[in-house]
N, CA, C and O atoms as a printed pandas DataFrame, in Angstrom:
     atom_number atom_name residue_name chain_id  residue_number  x_coord  y_coord  z_coord
0              1         N          MET        A               1    1.736   -7.499   42.701
1              2        CA          MET        A               1    1.515   -8.047   41.376
2              3         C          MET        A               1    0.272   -7.428   40.724
3              4         O          MET        A               1    0.310   -7.053   39.552
4              5         N          ARG        A               2   -0.826   -7.320   41.478
5              6        CA          ARG        A               2   -2.056   -6.738   40.946
6              7         C          ARG        A               2   -1.848   -5.281   40.565
7              8         O          ARG        A               2   -2.405   -4.807   39.575
8              9         N          ILE        A               3   -1.043   -4.571   41.355
9             10        CA          ILE        A               3   -0.780   -3.157   41.057
10            11         C          ILE        A               3   -0.019   -3.039   39.742
11            12         O          ILE        A               3   -0.309   -2.144   38.947
12            13         N          ARG        A               4    0.943   -3.915   39.496
13            14        CA          ARG        A               4    1.702   -3.893   38.234
14            15         C          ARG        A               4    0.780   -4.111   37.038
15            16         O          ARG        A               4    0.880   -3.415   36.027
16            17         N          ILE        A               5   -0.098   -5.064   37.163
17            18        CA          ILE        A               5   -1.036   -5.355   36.069
18            19         C          ILE        A               5   -1.953   -4.159   35.842
19            20         O          ILE        A               5   -2.207   -3.776   34.700
20            21         N          LEU        A               6   -2.454   -3.566   36.934
21            22        CA          LEU        A               6   -3.330   -2.402   36.828
22            23         C          LEU        A               6   -2.589   -1.241   36.165
23            24         O          LEU        A               6   -3.147   -0.577   35.290
24            25         N          LEU        A               7   -1.351   -0.987   36.565
25            26        CA          LEU        A               7   -0.565    0.093   35.964
26            27         C          LEU        A               7   -0.303   -0.179   34.485
27            28         O          LEU        A               7   -0.364    0.735   33.662
28            29         N          LEU        A               8   -0.017   -1.415   34.154
29            30        CA          LEU        A               8    0.210   -1.780   32.758
30            31         C          LEU        A               8   -1.047   -1.537   31.931
31            32         O          LEU        A               8   -0.967   -0.959   30.847
32            33         N          LEU        A               9   -2.200   -1.967   32.422
33            34        CA          LEU        A               9   -3.456   -1.750   31.715
34            35         C          LEU        A               9   -3.776   -0.267   31.590
35            36         O          LEU        A               9   -4.239    0.173   30.537
36            37         N          LEU        A              10   -3.544    0.504   32.629
37            38        CA          LEU        A              10   -3.775    1.946   32.570
38            39         C          LEU        A              10   -2.879    2.588   31.524
39            40         O          LEU        A              10   -3.313    3.476   30.790
40            41         N          GLY        A              11   -1.641    2.147   31.455
41            42        CA          GLY        A              11   -0.707    2.687   30.459
42            43         C          GLY        A              11   -1.189    2.418   29.050
43            44         O          GLY        A              11   -1.030    3.267   28.173
44            45         N          VAL        A              12   -1.771    1.262   28.812
45            46        CA          VAL        A              12   -2.290    0.921   27.492
46            47         C          VAL        A              12   -3.515    1.768   27.174
47            48         O          VAL        A              12   -3.670    2.228   26.043
48            49         N          ILE        A              13   -4.376    1.978   28.145
49            50        CA          ILE        A              13   -5.606    2.722   27.916
50            51         C          ILE        A              13   -5.348    4.197   27.664
51            52         O          ILE        A              13   -5.979    4.788   26.787
52            53         N          ILE        A              14   -4.434    4.807   28.413
53            54        CA          ILE        A              14   -4.226    6.246   28.285
54            55         C          ILE        A              14   -3.011    6.611   27.452
55            56         O          ILE        A              14   -2.670    7.788   27.334
56            57         N          ALA        A              15   -2.357    5.621   26.876
57            58        CA          ALA        A              15   -1.182    5.909   26.045
58            59         C          ALA        A              15   -1.607    6.699   24.818
59            60         O          ALA        A              15   -2.715    6.510   24.316
60            61         N          PRO        A              16   -0.736    7.591   24.321
61            62        CA          PRO        A              16   -1.064    8.327   23.105
62            63         C          PRO        A              16   -1.166    7.382   21.918
63            64         O          PRO        A              16   -0.650    6.265   21.947
64            65         N          ALA        A              17   -1.833    7.845   20.885
65            66        CA          ALA        A              17   -1.998    7.029   19.680
66            67         C          ALA        A              17   -0.641    6.569   19.185
67            68         O          ALA        A              17    0.320    7.338   19.192
68            69         N          ASP        A              18   -0.560    5.348   18.765
69            70        CA          ASP        A              18    0.681    4.766   18.292
70            71         C          ASP        A              18    1.115    5.431   16.999
71            72         O          ASP        A              18    0.349    5.501   16.037
72            73         N          ALA        A              19    2.348    5.919   16.981
73            74        CA          ALA        A              19    2.877    6.592   15.790
74            75         C          ALA        A              19    3.006    5.628   14.620
75            76         O          ALA        A              19    3.108    6.059   13.472
76            77         N          ALA        A              20    3.002    4.316   14.903
77            78        CA          ALA        A              20    3.153    3.338   13.829
78            79         C          ALA        A              20    1.827    3.015   13.141
79            80         O          ALA        A              20    1.810    2.270   12.162
80            81         N          MET        A              21    0.738    3.554   13.629
81            82        CA          MET        A              21   -0.554    3.301   12.993
82            83         C          MET        A              21   -0.569    3.976   11.621
83            84         O          MET        A              21   -0.122    5.115   11.489
84            85         N          PRO        A              22   -1.073    3.290   10.609
85            86        CA          PRO        A              22   -1.082    3.901    9.279
86            87         C          PRO        A              22   -2.073    5.053    9.184
87            88         O          PRO        A              22   -3.112    5.072    9.845
88            89         N          ARG        A              23   -1.711    6.013    8.335
89            90        CA          ARG        A              23   -2.635    7.126    8.087
90            91         C          ARG        A              23   -3.799    6.583    7.257
91            92         O          ARG        A              23   -3.737    5.458    6.763
92            93         N          PRO        A              24   -4.856    7.378    7.102
93            94        CA          PRO        A              24   -5.990    6.903    6.307
94            95         C          PRO        A              24   -5.544    6.392    4.933
95            96         O          PRO        A              24   -4.518    6.808    4.396
96            97         N          ALA        A              25   -6.320    5.510    4.404
97            98        CA          ALA        A              25   -5.956    4.812    3.165
98            99         C          ALA        A              25   -5.700    5.744    1.990
99           100         O          ALA        A              25   -6.383    6.750    1.798
100          101         N          GLU        A              26   -4.702    5.374    1.223
101          102        CA          GLU        A              26   -4.469    5.973   -0.098
102          103         C          GLU        A              26   -5.148    4.999   -1.052
103          104         O          GLU        A              26   -4.699    3.862   -1.200
104          105         N          VAL        A              27   -6.218    5.431   -1.695
105          106        CA          VAL        A              27   -7.008    4.552   -2.552
106          107         C          VAL        A              27   -6.522    4.676   -3.986
107          108         O          VAL        A              27   -6.468    5.774   -4.541
108          109         N          ILE        A              28   -6.171    3.548   -4.578
109          110        CA          ILE        A              28   -5.763    3.497   -5.980
110          111         C          ILE        A              28   -6.833    2.691   -6.717
111          112         O          ILE        A              28   -6.968    1.486   -6.507
112          113         N          VAL        A              29   -7.585    3.360   -7.572
113          114        CA          VAL        A              29   -8.653    2.714   -8.319
114          115         C          VAL        A              29   -8.094    2.228   -9.650
115          116         O          VAL        A              29   -7.471    2.987  -10.392
116          117         N          VAL        A              30   -8.326    0.958   -9.936
117          118        CA          VAL        A              30   -7.860    0.336  -11.167
118          119         C          VAL        A              30   -9.078    0.049  -12.025
119          120         O          VAL        A              30  -10.040   -0.578  -11.581
120          121         N          SER        A              31   -9.019    0.521  -13.261
121          122        CA          SER        A              31  -10.101    0.221  -14.187
122          123         C          SER        A              31   -9.473   -0.139  -15.524
123          124         O          SER        A              31   -8.255   -0.297  -15.610
124          125         N          ASN        A              32  -10.275   -0.268  -16.557
125          126        CA          ASN        A              32   -9.713   -0.674  -17.841
126          127         C          ASN        A              32   -8.704    0.349  -18.341
127          128         O          ASN        A              32   -9.065    1.434  -18.798
128          129         N          PHE        A              33   -7.448   -0.016  -18.247
129          130        CA          PHE        A              33   -6.313    0.735  -18.777
130          131         C          PHE        A              33   -6.037    2.054  -18.081
131          132         O          PHE        A              33   -5.519    2.979  -18.707
132          133         N          SER        A              34   -6.373    2.164  -16.784
133          134        CA          SER        A              34   -5.984    3.361  -16.046
134          135         C          SER        A              34   -5.866    3.088  -14.550
135          136         O          SER        A              34   -6.496    2.182  -14.006
136          137         N          PHE        A              35   -5.033    3.906  -13.906
137          138        CA          PHE        A              35   -4.932    3.975  -12.453
138          139         C          PHE        A              35   -5.407    5.371  -12.062
139          140         O          PHE        A              35   -5.048    6.353  -12.712
140          141         N          ARG        A              36   -6.214    5.464  -11.004
141          142        CA          ARG        A              36   -6.611    6.762  -10.476
142          143         C          ARG        A              36   -6.281    6.784   -9.002
143          144         O          ARG        A              36   -6.853    5.993   -8.253
144          145         N          PRO        A              37   -5.399    7.639   -8.546
145          146        CA          PRO        A              37   -4.613    8.578   -9.335
146          147         C          PRO        A              37   -3.441    7.864  -10.002
147          148         O          PRO        A              37   -3.028    6.787   -9.572
148          149         N          SER        A              38   -2.923    8.468  -11.037
149          150        CA          SER        A              38   -1.747    7.894  -11.698
150          151         C          SER        A              38   -0.457    8.462  -11.099
151          152         O          SER        A              38    0.631    7.956  -11.373
152          153         N          GLN        A              39   -0.578    9.492  -10.297
153          154        CA          GLN        A              39    0.546   10.053   -9.555
154          155         C          GLN        A              39    0.066   10.384   -8.150
155          156         O          GLN        A              39   -0.984   11.001   -7.968
156          157         N          PHE        A              40    0.847    9.964   -7.157
157          158        CA          PHE        A              40    0.487   10.331   -5.789
158          159         C          PHE        A              40    1.741   10.438   -4.937
159          160         O          PHE        A              40    2.808    9.936   -5.291
160          161         N          GLU        A              41    1.576   11.117   -3.792
161          162        CA          GLU        A              41    2.681   11.387   -2.886
162          163         C          GLU        A              41    2.446   10.728   -1.544
163          164         O          GLU        A              41    1.326   10.700   -1.034
164          165         N          LEU        A              42    3.528   10.195   -0.975
165          166        CA          LEU        A              42    3.503    9.632    0.368
166          167         C          LEU        A              42    4.634   10.272    1.164
167          168         O          LEU        A              42    5.524   10.905    0.596
168          169         N          ARG        A              43    4.592   10.104    2.473
169          170        CA          ARG        A              43    5.654   10.627    3.334
170          171         C          ARG        A              43    6.569    9.494    3.755
171          172         O          ARG        A              43    6.110    8.448    4.212
172          173         N          ALA        A              44    7.853    9.707    3.599
173          174        CA          ALA        A              44    8.848    8.705    3.996
174          175         C          ALA        A              44    8.735    8.436    5.492
175          176         O          ALA        A              44    8.618    9.363    6.294
176          177         N          GLY        A              45    8.771    7.164    5.854
177          178        CA          GLY        A              45    8.740    6.783    7.249
178          179         C          GLY        A              45    7.385    6.873    7.907
179          180         O          GLY        A              45    7.268    6.591    9.099
180          181         N          GLU        A              46    6.349    7.258    7.171
181          182        CA          GLU        A              46    4.994    7.349    7.729
182          183         C          GLU        A              46    4.172    6.177    7.216
183          184         O          GLU        A              46    3.867    6.116    6.024
184          185         N          PRO        A              47    3.805    5.241    8.095
185          186        CA          PRO        A              47    3.015    4.083    7.651
186          187         C          PRO        A              47    1.741    4.511    6.938
187          188         O          PRO        A              47    1.082    5.476    7.327
188          189         N          VAL        A              48    1.411    3.772    5.891
189          190        CA          VAL        A              48    0.228    4.090    5.097
190          191         C          VAL        A              48   -0.448    2.795    4.655
191          192         O          VAL        A              48    0.209    1.784    4.406
192          193         N          LEU        A              49   -1.754    2.851    4.565
193          194        CA          LEU        A              49   -2.542    1.742    4.038
194          195         C          LEU        A              49   -2.840    2.060    2.579
195          196         O          LEU        A              49   -3.494    3.059    2.279
196          197         N          LEU        A              50   -2.361    1.215    1.675
197          198        CA          LEU        A              50   -2.675    1.353    0.254
198          199         C          LEU        A              50   -3.844    0.424   -0.042
199          200         O          LEU        A              50   -3.764   -0.783    0.186
200          201         N          GLU        A              51   -4.915    0.991   -0.545
201          202        CA          GLU        A              51   -6.111    0.214   -0.865
202          203         C          GLU        A              51   -6.268    0.200   -2.381
203          204         O          GLU        A              51   -6.551    1.229   -2.994
204          205         N          PHE        A              52   -6.084   -0.960   -2.972
205          206        CA          PHE        A              52   -6.216   -1.130   -4.419
206          207         C          PHE        A              52   -7.621   -1.645   -4.704
207          208         O          PHE        A              52   -8.026   -2.674   -4.162
208          209         N          ARG        A              53   -8.369   -0.936   -5.551
209          210        CA          ARG        A              53   -9.726   -1.346   -5.923
210          211         C          ARG        A              53   -9.774   -1.576   -7.424
211          212         O          ARG        A              53   -9.647   -0.636   -8.209
212          213         N          ASN        A              54   -9.954   -2.816   -7.815
213          214        CA          ASN        A              54  -10.087   -3.138   -9.228
214          215         C          ASN        A              54  -11.572   -3.099   -9.578
215          216         O          ASN        A              54  -12.335   -3.981   -9.184
216          217         N          GLU        A              55  -11.968   -2.079  -10.316
217          218        CA          GLU        A              55  -13.369   -1.915  -10.696
218          219         C          GLU        A              55  -13.708   -2.594  -12.015
219          220         O          GLU        A              55  -14.868   -2.602  -12.425
220          221         N          SER        A              56  -12.730   -3.154  -12.670
221          222        CA          SER        A              56  -12.994   -3.735  -13.982
222          223         C          SER        A              56  -13.324   -5.221  -13.874
223          224         O          SER        A              56  -13.108   -5.851  -12.839
224          225         N          GLY        A              57  -13.841   -5.749  -14.944
225          226        CA          GLY        A              57  -14.196   -7.155  -15.014
226          227         C          GLY        A              57  -13.036   -8.051  -15.421
227          228         O          GLY        A              57  -13.222   -9.248  -15.642
228          229         N          SER        A              58  -11.832   -7.475  -15.521
229          230        CA          SER        A              58  -10.653   -8.283  -15.843
230          231         C          SER        A              58   -9.564   -8.026  -14.812
231          232         O          SER        A              58   -9.575   -7.017  -14.107
232          233         N          GLY        A              59   -8.631   -8.958  -14.741
233          234        CA          GLY        A              59   -7.542   -8.850  -13.785
234          235         C          GLY        A              59   -6.518   -7.789  -14.175
235          236         O          GLY        A              59   -6.336   -7.497  -15.356
236          237         N          HIS        A              60   -5.863   -7.224  -13.191
237          238        CA          HIS        A              60   -4.794   -6.256  -13.388
238          239         C          HIS        A              60   -3.728   -6.508  -12.326
239          240         O          HIS        A              60   -3.879   -7.381  -11.470
240          241         N          SER        A              61   -2.656   -5.737  -12.395
241          242        CA          SER        A              61   -1.643   -5.793  -11.351
242          243         C          SER        A              61   -1.168   -4.381  -11.051
243          244         O          SER        A              61   -1.329   -3.468  -11.860
244          245         N          PHE        A              62   -0.582   -4.222   -9.878
245          246        CA          PHE        A              62    0.085   -2.978   -9.500
246          247         C          PHE        A              62    1.523   -3.391   -9.256
247          248         O          PHE        A              62    1.854   -3.945   -8.208
248          249         N          SER        A              63    2.373   -3.118  -10.230
249          250        CA          SER        A              63    3.768   -3.533  -10.176
250          251         C          SER        A              63    4.666   -2.334   -9.912
251          252         O          SER        A              63    4.700   -1.386  -10.697
252          253         N          ALA        A              64    5.395   -2.384   -8.795
253          254        CA          ALA        A              64    6.333   -1.327   -8.409
254          255         C          ALA        A              64    7.470   -1.980   -7.620
255          256         O          ALA        A              64    7.584   -1.773   -6.412
256          257         N          PRO        A              65    8.318   -2.774   -8.304
257          258        CA          PRO        A              65    9.340   -3.550   -7.601
258          259         C          PRO        A              65   10.269   -2.729   -6.704
259          260         O          PRO        A              65   10.532   -3.128   -5.570
260          261         N          ALA        A              66   10.764   -1.602   -7.186
261          262        CA          ALA        A              66   11.689   -0.793   -6.379
262          263         C          ALA        A              66   10.973   -0.205   -5.163
263          264         O          ALA        A              66   11.545   -0.147   -4.075
264          265         N          PHE        A              67    9.742    0.226   -5.341
265          266        CA          PHE        A              67    8.950    0.787   -4.248
266          267         C          PHE        A              67    8.727   -0.254   -3.156
267          268         O          PHE        A              67    8.992    0.008   -1.982
268          269         N          PHE        A              68    8.243   -1.426   -3.536
269          270        CA          PHE        A              68    7.965   -2.462   -2.546
270          271         C          PHE        A              68    9.249   -2.990   -1.904
271          272         O          PHE        A              68    9.256   -3.297   -0.711
272          273         N          ALA        A              69   10.329   -3.100   -2.670
273          274        CA          ALA        A              69   11.594   -3.597   -2.127
274          275         C          ALA        A              69   12.172   -2.655   -1.075
275          276         O          ALA        A              69   12.821   -3.105   -0.131
276          277         N          SER        A              70   11.944   -1.357   -1.230
277          278        CA          SER        A              70   12.516   -0.393   -0.293
278          279         C          SER        A              70   11.622   -0.139    0.923
279          280         O          SER        A              70   12.068    0.452    1.906
280          281         N          ALA        A              71   10.366   -0.581    0.862
281          282        CA          ALA        A              71    9.414   -0.341    1.952
282          283         C          ALA        A              71    9.513   -1.429    3.019
283          284         O          ALA        A              71    9.961   -2.544    2.754
284          285         N          GLN        A              72    9.086   -1.080    4.220
285          286        CA          GLN        A              72    8.966   -2.054    5.298
286          287         C          GLN        A              72    7.509   -2.475    5.373
287          288         O          GLN        A              72    6.606   -1.639    5.349
288          289         N          MET        A              73    7.286   -3.804    5.464
289          290        CA          MET        A              73    5.920   -4.332    5.516
290          291         C          MET        A              73    5.819   -5.415    6.569
291          292         O          MET        A              73    6.800   -6.094    6.874
292          293         N          ASP        A              74    4.623   -5.574    7.124
293          294        CA          ASP        A              74    4.386   -6.700    8.022
294          295         C          ASP        A              74    4.220   -7.962    7.179
295          296         O          ASP        A              74    4.114   -7.883    5.955
296          297         N          ALA        A              75    4.197   -9.110    7.823
297          298        CA          ALA        A              75    4.146  -10.388    7.104
298          299         C          ALA        A              75    2.888  -10.529    6.253
299          300         O          ALA        A              75    2.950  -11.065    5.147
300          301         N          ARG        A              76    1.741  -10.052    6.756
301          302        CA          ARG        A              76    0.487  -10.170    6.003
302          303         C          ARG        A              76    0.562   -9.388    4.701
303          304         O          ARG        A              76    0.179   -9.894    3.646
304          305         N          SER        A              77    1.053   -8.160    4.772
305          306        CA          SER        A              77    1.157   -7.330    3.570
306          307         C          SER        A              77    2.225   -7.868    2.626
307          308         O          SER        A              77    2.029   -7.903    1.412
308          309         N          ALA        A              78    3.350   -8.285    3.189
309          310        CA          ALA        A              78    4.440   -8.818    2.354
310          311         C          ALA        A              78    3.981  -10.044    1.577
311          312         O          ALA        A              78    4.447  -10.274    0.461
312          313         N          ALA        A              79    3.076  -10.833    2.148
313          314        CA          ALA        A              79    2.573  -12.026    1.462
314          315         C          ALA        A              79    1.713  -11.667    0.250
315          316         O          ALA        A              79    1.552  -12.489   -0.652
316          317         N          LEU        A              80    1.161  -10.456    0.215
317          318        CA          LEU        A              80    0.336  -10.016   -0.913
318          319         C          LEU        A              80    1.165   -9.456   -2.068
319          320         O          LEU        A              80    0.671   -9.302   -3.185
320          321         N          VAL        A              81    2.432   -9.155   -1.782
321          322        CA          VAL        A              81    3.339   -8.583   -2.794
322          323         C          VAL        A              81    4.265   -9.698   -3.255
323          324         O          VAL        A              81    5.072  -10.210   -2.478
324          325         N          ARG        A              82    4.144  -10.064   -4.511
325          326        CA          ARG        A              82    4.981  -11.137   -5.069
326          327         C          ARG        A              82    5.746  -10.588   -6.263
327          328         O          ARG        A              82    5.160  -10.035   -7.193
328          329         N          ALA        A              83    7.055  -10.747   -6.223
329          330        CA          ALA        A              83    7.918  -10.266   -7.304
330          331         C          ALA        A              83    7.687   -8.777   -7.575
331          332         O          ALA        A              83    7.721   -8.330   -8.721
332          333         N          GLY        A              84    7.449   -8.016   -6.498
333          334        CA          GLY        A              84    7.292   -6.578   -6.635
334          335         C          GLY        A              84    5.936   -6.110   -7.140
335          336         O          GLY        A              84    5.792   -4.962   -7.559
336          337         N          ARG        A              85    4.943   -6.990   -7.103
337          338        CA          ARG        A              85    3.627   -6.580   -7.600
338          339         C          ARG        A              85    2.499   -7.213   -6.781
339          340         O          ARG        A              85    2.657   -8.238   -6.117
340          341         N          VAL        A              86    1.359   -6.541   -6.870
341          342        CA          VAL        A              86    0.128   -7.012   -6.237
342          343         C          VAL        A              86   -0.826   -7.381   -7.360
343          344         O          VAL        A              86   -1.129   -6.551   -8.218
344          345         N          GLU        A              87   -1.299   -8.615   -7.360
345          346        CA          GLU        A              87   -2.269   -9.051   -8.367
346          347         C          GLU        A              87   -3.670   -8.662   -7.899
347          348         O          GLU        A              87   -4.015   -8.813   -6.727
348          349         N          LEU        A              88   -4.463   -8.162   -8.834
349          350        CA          LEU        A              88   -5.810   -7.681   -8.532
350          351         C          LEU        A              88   -6.826   -8.411   -9.403
351          352         O          LEU        A              88   -7.033   -8.037  -10.557
352          353         N          PRO        A              89   -7.459   -9.448   -8.863
353          354        CA          PRO        A              89   -8.491  -10.151   -9.620
354          355         C          PRO        A              89   -9.631   -9.202  -10.001
355          356         O          PRO        A              89   -9.746   -8.116   -9.433
356          357         N          PRO        A              90  -10.462   -9.597  -10.943
357          358        CA          PRO        A              90  -11.597   -8.750  -11.341
358          359         C          PRO        A              90  -12.455   -8.359  -10.130
359          360         O          PRO        A              90  -12.720   -9.177   -9.249
360          361         N          ARG        A              91  -12.876   -7.107  -10.111
361          362        CA          ARG        A              91  -13.777   -6.573   -9.084
362          363         C          ARG        A              91  -13.338   -6.931   -7.660
363          364         O          ARG        A              91  -14.135   -7.411   -6.854
364          365         N          SER        A              92  -12.065   -6.691   -7.371
365          366        CA          SER        A              92  -11.521   -7.046   -6.063
366          367         C          SER        A              92  -10.954   -5.817   -5.358
367          368         O          SER        A              92  -10.799   -4.744   -5.941
368          369         N          GLN        A              93  -10.655   -6.020   -4.098
369          370        CA          GLN        A              93  -10.006   -4.982   -3.296
370          371         C          GLN        A              93   -8.893   -5.661   -2.509
371          372         O          GLN        A              93   -9.112   -6.696   -1.881
372          373         N          VAL        A              94   -7.700   -5.076   -2.545
373          374        CA          VAL        A              94   -6.548   -5.609   -1.822
374          375         C          VAL        A              94   -5.940   -4.466   -1.023
375          376         O          VAL        A              94   -5.755   -3.367   -1.546
376          377         N          GLU        A              95   -5.627   -4.727    0.256
377          378        CA          GLU        A              95   -5.034   -3.708    1.116
378          379         C          GLU        A              95   -3.639   -4.128    1.547
379          380         O          GLU        A              95   -3.418   -5.262    1.973
380          381         N          VAL        A              96   -2.697   -3.189    1.429
381          382        CA          VAL        A              96   -1.309   -3.415    1.820
382          383         C          VAL        A              96   -0.899   -2.258    2.724
383          384         O          VAL        A              96   -1.030   -1.093    2.350
384          385         N          THR        A              97   -0.403   -2.582    3.909
385          386        CA          THR        A              97    0.106   -1.558    4.817
386          387         C          THR        A              97    1.620   -1.601    4.760
387          388         O          THR        A              97    2.228   -2.667    4.856
388          389         N          LEU        A              98    2.225   -0.427    4.601
389          390        CA          LEU        A              98    3.682   -0.373    4.514
390          391         C          LEU        A              98    4.219    0.950    5.027
391          392         O          LEU        A              98    3.476    1.907    5.244
392          393         N          ASN        A              99    5.516    0.975    5.211
393          394        CA          ASN        A              99    6.235    2.161    5.638
394          395         C          ASN        A              99    7.186    2.490    4.493
395          396         O          ASN        A              99    8.215    1.830    4.355
396          397         N          PRO        A             100    6.874    3.500    3.658
397          398        CA          PRO        A             100    7.651    3.745    2.440
398          399         C          PRO        A             100    8.983    4.455    2.700
399          400         O          PRO        A             100    9.133    5.206    3.664
400          401         N          ALA        A             101    9.933    4.196    1.820
401          402        CA          ALA        A             101   11.240    4.864    1.852
402          403         C          ALA        A             101   11.236    5.993    0.825
403          404         O          ALA        A             101   10.556    5.910   -0.198
404          405         N          ALA        A             102   11.993    7.037    1.104
405          406        CA          ALA        A             102   12.063    8.201    0.209
406          407         C          ALA        A             102   12.540    7.791   -1.181
407          408         O          ALA        A             102   13.390    6.914   -1.332
408          409         N          GLY        A             103   11.971    8.447   -2.189
409          410        CA          GLY        A             103   12.378    8.195   -3.568
410          411         C          GLY        A             103   11.251    8.453   -4.541
411          412         O          GLY        A             103   10.125    8.762   -4.153
412          413         N          GLU        A             104   11.577    8.320   -5.813
413          414        CA          GLU        A             104   10.599    8.425   -6.904
414          415         C          GLU        A             104   10.479    7.028   -7.502
415          416         O          GLU        A             104   11.486    6.416   -7.858
416          417         N          TYR        A             105    9.275    6.532   -7.611
417          418        CA          TYR        A             105    9.054    5.166   -8.058
418          419         C          TYR        A             105    8.021    5.129   -9.182
419          420         O          TYR        A             105    7.022    5.848   -9.150
420          421         N          LYS        A             106    8.274    4.296  -10.154
421          422        CA          LYS        A             106    7.328    4.064  -11.251
422          423         C          LYS        A             106    6.492    2.834  -10.918
423          424         O          LYS        A             106    6.968    1.898  -10.275
424          425         N          PHE        A             107    5.243    2.851  -11.366
425          426        CA          PHE        A             107    4.420    1.647  -11.263
426          427         C          PHE        A             107    3.683    1.438  -12.574
427          428         O          PHE        A             107    3.527    2.361  -13.372
428          429         N          LYS        A             108    3.229    0.193  -12.784
429          430        CA          LYS        A             108    2.508   -0.157  -14.009
430          431         C          LYS        A             108    1.726   -1.441  -13.787
431          432         O          LYS        A             108    1.905   -2.143  -12.793
432          433         N          CYS        A             109    0.855   -1.723  -14.746
433          434        CA          CYS        A             109    0.183   -3.014  -14.803
434          435         C          CYS        A             109    1.035   -3.893  -15.711
435          436         O          CYS        A             109    1.404   -3.482  -16.811
436          437         N          THR        A             110    1.344   -5.094  -15.255
437          438        CA          THR        A             110    2.214   -5.985  -16.028
438          439         C          THR        A             110    1.451   -6.904  -16.977
439          440         O          THR        A             110    2.066   -7.699  -17.689
440          441         N          HIS        A             111    0.142   -6.810  -16.998
441          442        CA          HIS        A             111   -0.613   -7.657  -17.924
442          443         C          HIS        A             111   -0.355   -7.189  -19.363
443          444         O          HIS        A             111   -0.096   -6.011  -19.608
444          445         N          MET        A             112   -0.431   -8.111  -20.284
445          446        CA          MET        A             112   -0.038   -7.856  -21.668
446          447         C          MET        A             112   -0.677   -6.589  -22.256
447          448         O          MET        A             112   -1.900   -6.453  -22.296
448          449         N          PHE        A             113    0.162   -5.690  -22.698
449          450        CA          PHE        A             113   -0.190   -4.436  -23.374
450          451         C          PHE        A             113   -0.839   -3.378  -22.479
451          452         O          PHE        A             113   -1.089   -2.267  -22.946
452          453         N          HIS        A             114   -1.116   -3.683  -21.219
453          454        CA          HIS        A             114   -1.805   -2.717  -20.372
454          455         C          HIS        A             114   -0.975   -1.460  -20.134
455          456         O          HIS        A             114   -1.514   -0.355  -20.191
456          457         N          ALA        A             115    0.318   -1.601  -19.868
457          458        CA          ALA        A             115    1.175   -0.417  -19.667
458          459         C          ALA        A             115    1.236    0.418  -20.941
459          460         O          ALA        A             115    1.230    1.647  -20.878
460          461         N          MET        A             116    1.295   -0.242  -22.099
461          462        CA          MET        A             116    1.327    0.484  -23.372
462          463         C          MET        A             116    0.037    1.278  -23.586
463          464         O          MET        A             116    0.034    2.293  -24.283
464          465         N          LEU        A             117   -1.050    0.814  -22.986
465          466        CA          LEU        A             117   -2.340    1.488  -23.146
466          467         C          LEU        A             117   -2.610    2.502  -22.033
467          468         O          LEU        A             117   -3.724    3.012  -21.916
468          469         N          GLY        A             118   -1.602    2.793  -21.222
469          470        CA          GLY        A             118   -1.733    3.866  -20.241
470          471         C          GLY        A             118   -1.738    3.473  -18.789
471          472         O          GLY        A             118   -1.864    4.348  -17.932
472          473         N          MET        A             119   -1.607    2.199  -18.465
473          474        CA          MET        A             119   -1.629    1.788  -17.063
474          475         C          MET        A             119   -0.244    1.927  -16.441
475          476         O          MET        A             119    0.436    0.938  -16.172
476          477         N          THR        A             120    0.157    3.178  -16.219
477          478        CA          THR        A             120    1.442    3.508  -15.605
478          479         C          THR        A             120    1.236    4.673  -14.652
479          480         O          THR        A             120    0.205    5.345  -14.681
480          481         N          GLY        A             121    2.227    4.900  -13.815
481          482        CA          GLY        A             121    2.153    6.030  -12.897
482          483         C          GLY        A             121    3.421    6.201  -12.104
483          484         O          GLY        A             121    4.409    5.498  -12.314
484          485         N          THR        A             122    3.377    7.167  -11.169
485          486        CA          THR        A             122    4.540    7.524  -10.360
486          487         C          THR        A             122    4.137    7.738   -8.906
487          488         O          THR        A             122    3.103    8.338   -8.610
488          489         N          ILE        A             123    4.970    7.239   -8.017
489          490        CA          ILE        A             123    4.806    7.474   -6.576
490          491         C          ILE        A             123    5.991    8.334   -6.141
491          492         O          ILE        A             123    7.143    7.969   -6.374
492          493         N          SER        A             124    5.713    9.463   -5.515
493          494        CA          SER        A             124    6.763   10.308   -4.933
494          495         C          SER        A             124    6.710   10.147   -3.432
495          496         O          SER        A             124    5.675   10.390   -2.811
496          497         N          VAL        A             125    7.819    9.739   -2.845
497          498        CA          VAL        A             125    7.898    9.600   -1.387
498          499         C          VAL        A             125    8.932   10.595   -0.903
499          500         O          VAL        A             125   10.107   10.505   -1.259
500          501         N          ARG        A             126    8.490   11.551   -0.084
501          502        CA          ARG        A             126    9.368   12.605    0.430
502          503         C          ARG        A             126    9.481   12.544    1.923
503          504         O          ARG        A             126   10.182   13.360    2.522
């Protein structure tokens, strides 16, 4: 029994890095009427941490219903996405880890007139 436990622990210690670990964060900076970057690329099937940073003094959202619906997320991240969007209170940071599906996706801020003033963008997943 002790040998089994020791072998199990050794396997955990020397196992290669988990392929399911997300790559370094893709940072999306939200400010008054803009997303930076407004276009970015992800790899299909490669877990990624999306870090949303709202630098403005007002609330915004990152709305991408088709993107979020097609992605795989853990329960913690899925709880942050409601109706296909992530709400970003003033001067906040929200992190969502997901495994994206291939496709071209549009995103925008759903707050009144924000998309009309330029808060839109595109995610390419290849």
